[in-house]
DRENFI-902341 format. One record per residue: residue in one letter; residue number from 0; x, y, z of N, C-alpha, C in turn. Coordinates in Angstrom, 3 decimals. Atoms other than C-alpha are relative to their C-alpha. Layout:
BEGIN
a, NUM, X, Y, Z, X, Y, Z, X, Y, Z
...
end
This chain:
BEGIN
x, 0, 0.060, 1.278, -0.588, -17.255, 10.835, 7.039, 1.009, -0.851, -0.522
x, 1, -1.031, 0.853, 0.334, -14.595, 8.132, 7.018, -0.554, -1.187, -0.729
x, 2, 0.316, 1.093, 0.697, -14.861, 5.463, 4.342, 0.601, -1.311, 0.767
x, 3, -0.562, 1.299, -0.404, -14.508, 2.044, 5.837, -0.085, -1.127, -0.850
x, 4, 0.192, 1.014, 1.080, -15.733, -0.117, 3.022, -0.148, 0.803, -1.295
x, 5, 0.201, -0.387, 1.434, -15.328, 0.625, -0.729, 0.254, -1.005, -0.943
x, 6, -0.107, 0.999, 1.079, -16.012, -1.572, -3.624, -0.072, 0.804, -1.263
x, 7, 0.000, -0.636, 1.385, -15.132, -0.555, -7.235, -0.015, -0.957, -1.160
x, 8, 0.285, 0.749, 1.078, -16.780, -2.227, -10.039, 0.224, -1.431, 0.146
x, 9, -0.097, 1.327, -0.465, -16.909, -5.466, -8.202, -0.692, -1.043, -0.785
x, 10, 0.832, 1.039, 0.831, -17.663, -8.625, -10.220, 0.592, -1.375, 0.415
x, 11, -0.146, 1.478, -0.339, -17.906, -12.307, -9.250, -0.750, -0.883, -1.062
x, 12, 0.756, 0.780, 1.090, -18.503, -14.613, -12.264, 0.435, -1.500, 0.155
x, 13, -0.221, 1.504, 0.070, -18.852, -18.368, -12.437, -0.347, -0.523, -1.413
x, 14, 0.265, 0.520, 1.428, -18.468, -20.341, -15.660, 0.625, 0.888, -0.959
x, 15, -0.500, -0.796, 1.136, -17.418, -18.955, -19.100, -0.860, 0.033, -1.201
x, 16, 0.790, -0.088, 1.177, -18.911, -17.867, -22.246, -1.513, -0.008, 0.215
x, 17, 1.493, 0.045, -0.076, -22.487, -18.739, -22.811, -0.555, -0.460, 1.483
x, 18, 0.492, 0.476, -1.129, -22.642, -20.348, -19.436, 0.431, 0.832, 1.324
x, 19, -0.328, -0.972, -1.017, -21.219, -17.464, -17.452, -1.135, 0.585, 0.835
x, 20, 1.020, -0.581, -0.828, -23.255, -16.317, -14.412, 0.745, 0.934, 0.910
x, 21, -0.603, -1.043, -0.837, -22.387, -13.120, -12.529, -0.899, 0.169, 1.304
x, 22, 0.648, -0.011, -1.315, -23.268, -13.549, -8.898, 0.068, 1.477, 0.619
x, 23, -0.082, -1.418, -0.319, -22.046, -10.015, -8.270, 0.554, 0.654, -1.386
x, 24, -0.200, -0.470, 1.192, -22.112, -7.719, -11.319, 0.332, 1.404, -0.013
x, 25, -0.414, -1.473, 0.164, -20.164, -4.412, -11.377, -0.527, 0.825, 1.237
x, 26, 0.482, -0.719, -1.141, -20.965, -3.290, -7.833, 1.057, 0.965, 0.699
x, 27, -0.883, -1.050, -0.572, -19.520, 0.033, -6.604, -0.788, 0.617, 1.017
x, 28, 0.867, -0.560, -1.157, -20.629, 1.252, -3.143, 1.217, 0.560, 0.972
x, 29, -0.728, -0.523, -1.204, -19.122, 3.102, -0.129, -0.763, -0.051, 1.253
x, 30, 0.747, 0.115, -1.248, -20.046, 2.422, 3.416, 0.982, 0.714, 0.973
x, 31, -0.759, -0.853, -0.903, -18.865, 4.933, 6.024, -0.052, -0.616, 1.315
x, 32, -0.139, 0.472, -1.461, -17.754, 4.268, 9.665, -1.247, 0.212, 0.806
x, 33, 1.172, -0.166, -0.818, -20.706, 3.690, 11.943, -1.331, -0.340, -0.596
x, 34, 1.360, 0.225, 0.650, -23.368, 2.719, 9.329, -0.483, -1.379, 0.546
x, 35, 0.622, 1.184, -0.496, -25.748, -0.029, 10.240, -0.899, -0.348, -1.272
x, 36, 0.662, 0.185, 1.337, -26.505, -1.365, 6.718, -0.438, -1.311, -0.278
x, 37, 0.353, 1.426, 0.332, -28.341, -4.304, 5.382, -0.047, -0.111, -1.587
x, 38, 0.000, 0.300, 1.349, -27.719, -5.849, 1.918, -1.081, -1.187, -0.226
x, 39, 1.122, 0.809, 0.017, -30.987, -7.314, 0.877, -0.356, -0.327, -1.508
x, 40, 0.412, 0.456, 1.322, -32.652, -9.129, -2.108, -0.430, -1.360, 0.057
x, 41, 0.366, 1.426, 0.108, -34.191, -12.326, -3.212, 1.052, -1.014, 0.088
x, 42, -1.101, 1.190, 0.249, -32.424, -15.726, -3.074, 0.604, 0.043, -1.255
x, 43, -0.767, 0.011, 1.341, -29.804, -15.786, -5.630, 0.362, 1.488, -0.508
x, 44, -0.153, -1.382, 0.521, -29.419, -12.047, -5.874, 1.437, 0.454, 0.132
x, 45, -1.443, -0.212, -0.040, -25.768, -12.096, -4.813, 0.437, 0.756, 1.277
x, 46, -0.360, -0.864, -1.312, -25.981, -10.549, -1.229, 1.037, -0.763, 0.845
x, 47, -1.101, 0.806, -0.768, -24.025, -13.402, 0.490, 1.265, 0.138, -0.662
x, 48, -1.262, -0.139, 0.854, -21.432, -13.339, -2.372, 0.643, 1.229, 0.223
x, 49, -0.563, -1.226, -0.187, -20.988, -9.749, -1.973, 0.533, 0.267, 1.283
x, 50, -0.581, -0.178, -1.265, -20.549, -9.918, 1.735, 1.329, -0.736, 0.178
x, 51, -1.086, 0.755, -0.126, -18.031, -12.635, 1.356, 1.269, 0.639, -0.784
x, 52, -1.025, -0.646, 0.651, -16.156, -10.519, -1.182, 0.644, 1.137, 0.829
x, 53, -0.444, -1.196, -0.726, -16.095, -7.496, 1.048, 0.828, -0.671, 1.345
x, 54, -0.686, 0.554, -1.092, -14.801, -9.793, 3.896, 1.238, -0.759, -0.277
x, 55, -1.256, 0.877, 0.371, -11.997, -11.490, 1.820, -0.282, -1.345, 0.146
x, 56, 0.088, 1.345, -0.065, -13.552, -14.784, 2.144, -0.180, -0.641, -1.345
x, 57, 0.064, 0.432, 1.306, -14.051, -15.111, -1.574, 0.848, 1.115, -0.859
x, 58, -0.855, -0.983, 0.808, -11.858, -13.625, -4.411, -0.856, 0.397, -1.289
x, 59, 0.782, -0.738, 1.084, -13.416, -11.276, -6.998, 0.717, -0.524, -1.328
x, 60, -0.501, 0.360, 1.352, -13.192, -11.890, -10.697, 0.706, 1.188, -0.532
x, 61, -0.478, -1.172, 0.454, -12.571, -8.335, -11.337, -0.415, 1.092, 0.997
x, 62, 0.283, -1.133, -0.832, -12.757, -5.019, -9.424, 0.766, -0.033, 1.264
x, 63, -0.851, -0.105, -1.343, -11.446, -3.945, -5.971, -0.913, 0.052, 1.188
x, 64, 0.750, -0.104, -1.158, -12.364, -4.133, -2.434, 0.984, 0.662, 0.895
x, 65, -0.886, -0.666, -0.975, -10.837, -1.582, -0.044, -0.686, 0.110, 1.361
x, 66, 0.437, -0.142, -1.474, -11.251, -1.849, 3.828, 0.839, 0.915, 0.727
x, 67, -0.757, -1.068, -0.768, -10.101, 1.193, 5.865, 1.236, 0.375, -0.872
x, 68, -1.065, -0.397, 0.872, -8.095, 2.269, 2.718, 0.953, -1.075, -0.554
x, 69, -0.806, 1.130, 0.449, -6.443, -1.186, 2.229, -0.584, -0.747, -1.062
x, 70, 0.726, 0.774, 1.097, -7.077, -3.003, -1.011, 0.326, -1.479, 0.274
x, 71, -0.187, 1.442, -0.418, -7.778, -6.482, 0.300, -0.189, -0.904, -1.200
x, 72, 0.104, 0.975, 1.275, -8.582, -7.732, -3.164, 1.152, -0.343, -0.631
x, 73, -1.217, 0.331, 0.547, -4.980, -7.523, -3.892, 0.831, -0.873, 0.909
x, 74, -0.609, 0.782, -0.885, -4.070, -9.622, -0.958, -0.338, -1.432, -0.068
x, 75, 0.272, 1.490, 0.019, -3.736, -13.228, -0.415, 0.781, -0.645, 1.091
x, 76, -0.859, 0.748, -0.895, -2.439, -15.977, 1.872, -0.122, 0.549, 1.440
x, 77, -0.238, -0.306, -1.414, -1.080, -15.107, 5.259, -0.406, 1.540, 0.205
x, 78, 0.189, -1.387, -0.209, -1.330, -11.323, 4.741, -1.634, 0.293, 0.046
x, 79, 1.449, -0.229, -0.027, -5.089, -11.484, 3.892, -0.611, -0.645, 1.277
x, 80, 0.517, 0.513, -1.092, -5.813, -13.841, 6.828, 0.341, 0.819, 1.270
x, 81, -0.242, -0.805, -1.080, -4.133, -11.645, 9.266, -0.786, 1.422, -0.075
x, 82, 0.868, -1.322, 0.119, -5.902, -8.532, 7.905, -1.376, -0.268, 0.410
x, 83, 1.242, 0.382, -0.333, -9.172, -10.269, 8.294, -0.198, -0.104, 1.530
x, 84, -0.001, 0.192, -1.379, -8.303, -11.277, 11.871, 0.002, 1.250, 0.845
x, 85, -0.181, -1.129, -0.845, -7.302, -7.879, 13.029, -1.009, 1.206, -0.303
x, 86, 0.784, -1.162, 0.340, -9.856, -5.666, 11.142, -1.523, -0.347, -0.259
x, 87, 1.336, 0.393, 0.334, -13.103, -7.723, 10.467, -0.651, -0.924, 0.985
x, 88, 0.683, 0.973, -0.855, -15.557, -9.394, 12.788, -0.997, -0.648, -0.816
x, 89, 0.976, 0.706, 0.719, -17.701, -12.126, 11.327, -0.999, -0.655, 0.880
x, 90, 1.149, 0.804, -0.716, -21.236, -13.597, 12.481, -0.515, -0.735, -1.145
x, 91, 0.557, 0.918, 1.126, -22.412, -16.526, 10.425, -1.329, -0.516, 0.493
x, 92, 1.380, 0.627, -0.176, -25.831, -18.017, 10.250, 0.220, -1.256, 0.854
x, 93, -0.058, 1.397, -0.599, -24.295, -21.424, 11.464, 0.921, 0.229, 1.334
x, 94, -0.666, -0.341, -1.346, -22.600, -19.648, 14.631, 1.650, -0.402, -0.167
x, 95, -1.560, 0.417, 0.065, -19.228, -21.605, 13.981, 0.782, 0.100, 1.224
x, 96, -0.737, 0.020, -1.163, -18.442, -21.968, 17.505, 0.882, -1.308, 0.191
x, 97, -0.758, 1.095, -0.152, -15.749, -24.298, 18.643, -0.425, -0.863, 1.175
x, 98, 0.814, 0.714, -0.965, -17.539, -27.188, 20.558, 0.819, -0.199, 1.422
x, 99, -0.755, 0.364, -1.234, -14.699, -27.890, 23.142, 0.344, 1.143, 0.791
x, 100, -0.337, -1.205, -0.699, -14.259, -24.236, 24.136, -1.236, 0.546, 0.797
x, 101, 1.047, -0.729, -0.683, -16.365, -22.396, 26.621, -0.544, 1.116, -0.653
x, 102, 0.430, -1.129, 0.539, -18.401, -19.432, 25.820, 1.133, 1.118, 0.070
x, 103, -1.042, -0.951, -0.106, -15.647, -17.161, 27.211, 1.046, -0.293, -0.874
x, 104, -1.091, 0.392, 0.779, -12.959, -19.168, 25.376, -0.316, 0.236, -1.517
x, 105, 0.397, -0.344, 1.285, -14.856, -18.852, 22.122, 0.042, 1.467, -0.299
x, 106, 0.056, -1.357, 0.218, -15.401, -15.144, 22.509, 1.350, 0.593, -0.002
x, 107, -1.257, -0.526, -0.051, -11.779, -14.480, 23.219, 1.027, -0.656, -1.078
x, 108, -0.832, 0.791, 0.916, -10.434, -16.777, 20.497, 0.821, 0.881, -0.986
x, 109, -0.722, -0.896, 0.943, -9.478, -13.999, 18.042, 1.107, 0.854, 0.682
x, 110, -0.938, -0.815, -0.831, -7.745, -11.943, 20.730, 1.179, -1.011, 0.359
x, 111, -1.125, 0.982, -0.253, -5.750, -15.057, 21.548, 0.916, -0.176, -1.216
x, 112, -0.670, 0.112, 1.294, -4.679, -15.376, 17.883, 0.874, 1.298, -0.225
x, 113, -0.736, -1.312, 0.325, -3.647, -11.704, 17.957, 0.990, 0.089, 1.232
x, 114, -0.979, 0.014, -0.948, -1.462, -12.609, 21.000, -0.192, 1.159, 1.062
x, 115, 0.291, -0.985, -1.001, -3.303, -10.121, 23.303, 0.287, -0.449, 1.416
x, 116, -0.352, 0.497, -1.408, -2.323, -10.121, 26.921, -1.200, -0.650, 0.672
x, 117, 1.055, 0.760, -0.512, -4.515, -12.563, 28.895, -0.850, 0.796, 0.939
x, 118, 0.735, -0.930, -0.853, -5.547, -10.028, 31.499, -1.148, 0.798, -0.816
x, 119, 0.775, -0.841, 0.921, -6.780, -7.667, 28.727, -1.080, -0.901, -0.696
x, 120, 0.959, 0.716, 0.669, -8.512, -10.522, 26.944, -1.189, -0.335, 0.891
x, 121, 0.956, 0.443, -0.905, -10.408, -11.731, 30.016, -0.911, 1.039, 0.429
x, 122, 0.818, -1.089, -0.479, -11.528, -8.304, 31.086, -0.903, 0.461, -1.094
x, 123, 0.857, -0.519, 1.173, -12.785, -7.214, 27.649, -1.100, -1.079, -0.342
x, 124, 1.051, 1.080, 0.337, -14.629, -10.500, 27.011, -1.024, -0.187, 1.141
x, 125, 0.989, 0.048, -1.046, -16.239, -10.571, 30.467, -0.984, 1.270, -0.258
x, 126, 0.921, -1.131, 0.174, -17.561, -7.057, 29.790, -1.015, -0.151, -1.145
x, 127, 0.875, 0.128, 1.267, -18.900, -7.891, 26.364, -1.127, -1.172, 0.186
x, 128, 1.004, 1.178, -0.254, -20.493, -11.266, 27.557, -1.092, 0.586, 0.916
x, 129, 1.005, -0.611, -0.815, -22.369, -9.251, 30.146, -0.864, 0.895, -0.783
x, 130, 0.932, -0.790, 0.863, -23.615, -6.715, 27.505, -0.781, -0.828, -0.822
x, 131, 0.925, 0.697, 1.033, -24.868, -9.554, 25.308, -0.802, -0.916, 0.857
x, 132, 0.898, 0.858, -0.862, -26.746, -11.101, 28.264, 0.548, -1.463, 0.269
x, 133, -0.342, 1.429, -0.365, -24.581, -14.136, 29.032, 0.801, -0.060, 1.244
x, 134, -0.664, -0.013, -1.203, -23.370, -13.153, 32.540, -0.542, -1.333, 0.707
x, 135, 0.340, 1.253, -0.823, -23.112, -16.451, 34.573, -0.030, -1.289, -0.939
x, 136, -0.117, 1.196, 1.086, -22.840, -18.701, 31.311, 1.400, 0.050, -0.589
x, 137, -1.352, -0.212, 0.508, -19.252, -17.801, 30.715, 0.722, -1.394, -0.254
x, 138, -0.775, 1.271, 0.023, -17.893, -21.363, 31.374, -0.930, -1.111, -0.629
x, 139, 0.735, 1.051, 0.681, -20.653, -23.320, 29.516, 0.597, -0.154, -1.382
x, 140, -0.372, 0.201, 1.295, -19.690, -24.905, 26.256, -1.232, 0.103, -0.878
x, 141, 1.182, -0.220, 0.974, -21.903, -24.651, 23.081, -1.150, -1.081, 0.194
x, 142, 1.084, 1.073, 0.050, -23.845, -28.003, 23.670, -0.806, 0.351, 1.306
x, 143, 0.960, -0.365, -1.324, -25.111, -26.376, 27.068, -0.692, 1.188, -0.134
x, 144, 0.680, -1.413, 0.350, -26.354, -23.180, 25.359, -1.124, -0.228, -1.035
x, 145, 1.068, -0.093, 1.007, -29.452, -22.469, 23.257, 0.512, 0.616, -1.270
x, 146, -0.309, -0.496, 1.365, -29.394, -21.403, 19.658, 0.221, 1.547, 0.190
x, 147, -0.221, -1.435, -0.254, -29.853, -17.773, 20.763, 1.125, 0.289, 0.724
x, 148, -1.222, -0.343, -0.914, -27.119, -17.955, 23.299, 1.272, -0.274, -0.915
x, 149, -1.138, 0.251, 0.860, -24.709, -19.538, 20.648, 0.177, 1.233, -0.878
x, 150, -0.105, -1.108, 0.804, -25.430, -16.521, 18.454, 0.558, 1.296, 0.738
x, 151, -0.600, -0.894, -0.930, -24.705, -14.194, 21.362, 1.425, -0.116, 0.182
x, 152, -1.546, 0.323, -0.130, -21.375, -15.873, 21.861, 0.797, 0.506, -1.348
x, 153, -0.633, -0.402, 1.392, -20.687, -15.377, 18.145, 0.090, 1.468, -0.266
x, 154, 0.027, -1.389, 0.107, -21.612, -11.694, 18.354, 1.139, 0.570, 0.930
x, 155, -1.162, -0.391, -0.885, -19.226, -11.336, 21.438, 1.287, -0.307, -0.679
x, 156, -1.157, 0.391, 0.546, -16.522, -13.121, 19.595, 0.422, 1.108, -1.142
x, 157, -0.286, -0.985, 1.054, -16.857, -10.652, 16.528, 0.340, 1.349, 0.578
x, 158, -0.191, -1.369, -0.528, -16.865, -7.663, 18.785, 1.305, 0.057, 0.856
x, 159, -1.159, -0.105, -0.990, -14.086, -8.637, 21.137, 1.322, 0.692, -0.332
x, 160, -1.448, -0.538, 0.284, -11.023, -7.549, 19.190, -0.083, 1.382, -0.564
x, 161, 0.100, -1.488, 0.511, -12.427, -4.174, 18.236, 0.139, 0.188, -1.454
x, 162, -0.377, -0.114, 1.460, -12.589, -4.676, 14.473, -0.560, 1.157, -0.642
x, 163, 0.498, -1.221, 0.510, -13.212, -1.852, 11.974, -1.451, -0.345, -0.419
x, 164, 1.383, 0.351, 0.522, -16.371, -3.654, 10.658, -0.409, -1.283, 0.478
x, 165, 0.646, 1.309, -0.330, -18.746, -6.382, 11.640, -0.864, -0.513, -1.232
x, 166, 0.805, 0.518, 1.041, -20.055, -8.686, 8.707, -0.771, -1.039, 0.371
x, 167, 0.976, 0.980, -0.550, -23.164, -10.532, 9.562, -0.852, -0.658, -1.183
x, 168, 0.714, 0.547, 1.027, -24.494, -13.125, 7.061, -1.156, -0.860, 0.605
x, 169, 1.210, 0.583, -0.437, -28.098, -14.036, 7.880, -0.022, -0.379, 1.452
x, 170, -0.379, 0.444, -1.350, -27.353, -13.923, 11.631, -1.218, -0.403, 0.886
x, 171, 1.316, 0.301, -0.691, -31.180, -14.339, 12.612, -0.617, -1.254, -0.672
x, 172, 0.921, 0.945, 0.713, -32.096, -17.160, 10.233, -0.319, -1.172, 0.632
x, 173, 0.257, 1.265, -0.664, -31.849, -20.086, 12.702, -0.689, 0.408, 1.255
x, 174, 0.808, -0.400, -1.276, -33.660, -18.015, 15.511, -1.219, 0.244, -0.145
x, 175, 1.527, -0.512, -0.008, -37.242, -17.591, 16.546, -0.146, 1.395, -0.007
x, 176, 0.147, -1.471, 0.280, -38.634, -14.158, 15.943, 0.304, 0.855, 1.202
x, 177, -0.176, -0.805, -1.168, -38.410, -12.926, 19.470, 1.481, 0.048, 0.378
x, 178, -1.446, 0.058, -0.163, -34.754, -14.127, 19.980, 0.707, 0.819, -1.089
x, 179, -0.623, -0.846, 1.049, -33.887, -12.606, 16.598, -0.049, 1.374, 0.196
x, 180, 0.115, -1.429, -0.212, -35.338, -9.297, 17.468, 0.912, 0.515, 0.975
x, 181, -0.887, -0.349, -1.103, -33.518, -9.234, 20.711, 1.483, 0.151, -0.512
x, 182, -1.362, -0.160, 0.520, -30.224, -9.909, 18.929, 0.262, 1.224, -0.863
x, 183, -0.205, -1.196, 0.787, -30.663, -7.268, 16.350, 0.027, 1.278, 0.755
x, 184, -0.106, -1.223, -0.888, -31.556, -4.640, 18.965, 1.205, 0.139, 0.662
x, 185, -1.399, 0.017, -0.707, -28.448, -5.713, 20.908, 1.003, 0.482, -1.105
x, 186, -1.140, -0.427, 0.928, -26.177, -5.218, 17.806, -0.277, 1.469, -0.251
x, 187, 0.157, -1.523, 0.296, -27.849, -1.839, 17.122, 0.373, 0.933, 1.148
x, 188, -0.605, -0.849, -1.188, -27.106, -0.705, 20.661, 1.459, 0.154, -0.002
x, 189, -1.433, -0.027, 0.189, -23.461, -1.675, 20.033, 0.310, 0.970, -1.050
x, 190, -0.139, -0.962, 1.050, -23.656, 0.304, 16.828, -0.034, 1.369, 0.324
x, 191, 0.330, -1.418, -0.430, -25.018, 3.385, 18.417, 0.884, 0.500, 1.086
x, 192, -0.744, -0.512, -1.229, -22.904, 3.409, 21.659, 1.570, -0.078, -0.414
x, 193, -1.281, 0.170, 0.208, -19.566, 2.356, 19.954, 0.372, 0.458, -1.457
x, 194, -0.322, -0.506, 1.565, -19.988, 3.720, 16.335, 0.643, -1.050, -0.790
x, 195, -0.554, 1.200, 0.698, -19.107, 0.203, 15.144, -0.904, -0.102, -1.167
x, 196, 0.692, 0.141, 1.382, -19.999, -0.455, 11.481, -0.444, -1.426, -0.180
x, 197, 0.460, 1.357, 0.259, -22.251, -3.333, 10.747, -0.582, -0.056, -1.365
x, 198, 0.476, 0.242, 1.416, -23.050, -4.757, 7.289, -0.638, -1.458, 0.008
x, 199, 0.674, 1.222, -0.054, -25.714, -7.508, 7.158, -0.325, -0.463, -1.507
x, 200, 0.729, 0.495, 1.219, -26.789, -9.750, 4.266, -1.117, -0.754, 0.638
x, 201, 1.369, 0.506, -0.711, -30.437, -10.686, 5.119, -1.210, 0.054, -0.954
x, 202, 1.404, -0.194, 0.601, -34.018, -11.209, 3.991, -0.968, 0.189, 1.282
x, 203, 0.893, -0.135, -1.298, -35.335, -10.700, 7.747, -0.350, 1.408, 0.070
x, 204, 0.687, -1.265, -0.119, -37.809, -7.939, 8.079, 0.532, 0.778, 1.262
x, 205, -0.319, -0.401, -1.260, -36.505, -7.436, 11.659, 1.332, 0.903, -0.164
x, 206, -1.199, -0.867, 0.281, -33.142, -6.341, 10.385, -0.127, 1.203, -0.974
x, 207, 0.237, -0.914, 0.951, -34.321, -4.492, 7.404, -0.740, 1.342, 0.642
x, 208, 0.667, -1.124, -0.758, -36.650, -2.360, 9.564, 0.958, 0.899, 0.887
x, 209, -1.035, -0.669, -1.006, -33.821, -1.421, 12.025, 1.266, 0.630, -0.730
x, 210, -1.091, -0.475, 0.683, -31.288, -0.811, 9.326, -0.010, 1.550, -0.293
x, 211, -0.053, -1.282, 0.418, -30.195, 2.700, 8.670, 0.159, 0.246, -1.430
x, 212, -0.206, -0.105, 1.446, -29.474, 1.906, 5.027, -0.344, -1.341, -0.603
x, 213, 0.400, 1.359, 0.650, -30.978, -0.781, 2.682, 0.625, 0.061, -1.451
x, 214, -0.610, 0.134, 1.285, -28.813, -1.820, -0.310, -0.664, -1.201, -0.730
x, 215, 0.881, 1.224, 0.457, -31.153, -4.000, -2.426, 0.888, -0.471, -1.404
x, 216, -0.631, 0.700, 1.142, -29.476, -6.416, -5.129, -0.908, -0.759, -0.670
x, 217, 0.765, 0.872, 0.718, -31.062, -8.176, -7.849, 0.920, -0.460, -1.284
x, 218, -0.977, 0.497, 0.926, -29.026, -10.439, -10.302, 1.254, 0.555, 0.066
x, 219, -1.376, -0.466, -0.221, -25.886, -9.272, -8.846, 0.142, 1.475, -0.017
x, 220, -0.094, -1.447, 0.307, -26.604, -5.614, -9.455, -0.635, 0.754, 1.257
x, 221, 0.788, -0.802, -1.100, -27.587, -2.737, -6.929, -1.159, 0.704, -0.799
x, 222, 1.137, -0.703, 0.624, -31.077, -1.655, -7.962, -0.568, 1.098, 0.898
x, 223, 0.383, -1.335, -0.675, -31.692, 0.766, -5.069, 0.854, -0.037, 1.270
x, 224, -0.892, -0.232, -1.276, -29.722, 2.164, -2.014, -0.695, 1.064, 0.629
x, 225, 0.835, -1.034, -0.560, -32.003, 3.897, 0.390, 0.445, 0.112, 1.444
x, 226, -0.327, -0.250, -1.326, -31.204, 5.611, 3.670, -1.223, 0.150, 0.757
x, 227, 1.217, -0.048, -0.865, -33.783, 5.125, 6.596, 0.170, 0.807, 1.253
x, 228, -0.156, -0.720, -1.403, -34.491, 7.127, 9.770, 0.210, -1.091, 1.040
end
């Protein structure tokens, strides 16, 4: 199988000397293309920090992060920003939609930054919005959508550019249980049909029960790594 994510002795420390705290402490792991993986653990275990390091949103104190064979931990500035844009789809707990843009415009925003052809953008985004259950709502702005619909737009935005991986940080935290379960099932369908790689940081049992692999962190270290049916 093809490695899509690899971390090598990855560490993120805050403070120095006696006050040093290691949010991520020597984590080495490999995630292959097509996995549906959840990084879990108690609050403060380092799961969100690890996800941010993998996505290049935070800089490691030491160690390496390789995405699709590229050492993003050695990149910075525009090169890193462009790499994230072209290879990583992000789904955040807070949705992070642009208020003045419609659902369709939010979903195609990354493709616009990539300077993709308008006809290509519209066709791909329309197809994805239909798959995430937003047909007929394409021209509504975030203020006209429910929380669950916000997150569906965020999922569509993450998927639209066809990234190597989708990183989702507590994507169901602000949703009721039924809406959250529907969203996870929808993402799992994308994973199974498109062989797209998903990595979650979560404490949500709905995601944990559907994940094919559970990586458990405690005090910044991996304490278990279990594959599930």
